[in-house]
C-alpha positions in Angstrom: -5.0 -158.6 214.9 -5.4 -162.5 214.8 -6.5 -164.6 217.8 -4.2 -167.5 218.4 -5.0 -170.3 221.6 -2.0 -172.9 222.7 0.7 -171.6 221.0 3.7 -168.8 222.4 5.4 -166.9 219.9 8.4 -165.2 220.1 10.2 -162.6 218.7 11.8 -163.6 214.9 10.3 -167.4 215.4 8.7 -168.8 212.8 5.8 -171.4 213.7 2.7 -172.8 212.2 -0.7 -172.1 213.1 -4.3 -172.8 212.6 -6.4 -170.1 211.0 -10.4 -171.3 211.0 -12.5 -168.0 211.6 -13.8 -166.6 208.3 -13.0 -162.5 209.7 -9.3 -164.4 210.8 -8.6 -165.6 206.9 -9.6 -162.4 205.5 -7.4 -160.8 208.3 -4.9 -163.5 207.1 -5.4 -162.1 203.7 -5.4 -158.3 203.5 -2.5 -159.0 205.4 -0.7 -160.7 202.9 -2.0 -158.4 200.4 -0.6 -155.5 202.0 2.1 -155.3 203.7 2.3 -158.4 205.4 2.2 -157.9 208.9 -0.5 -158.9 211.3 -0.9 -159.1 215.4 -1.1 -161.9 217.2 
């Protein structure tokens, strides 16, 4: 799970977001190594 602030994400919509916390970076790296799915 990745917490985000001040961003609205719609289905099938691509948008950049900043990942800064160490735990969020690890979660993103694990998702990219696996099925590439994350919860926002």
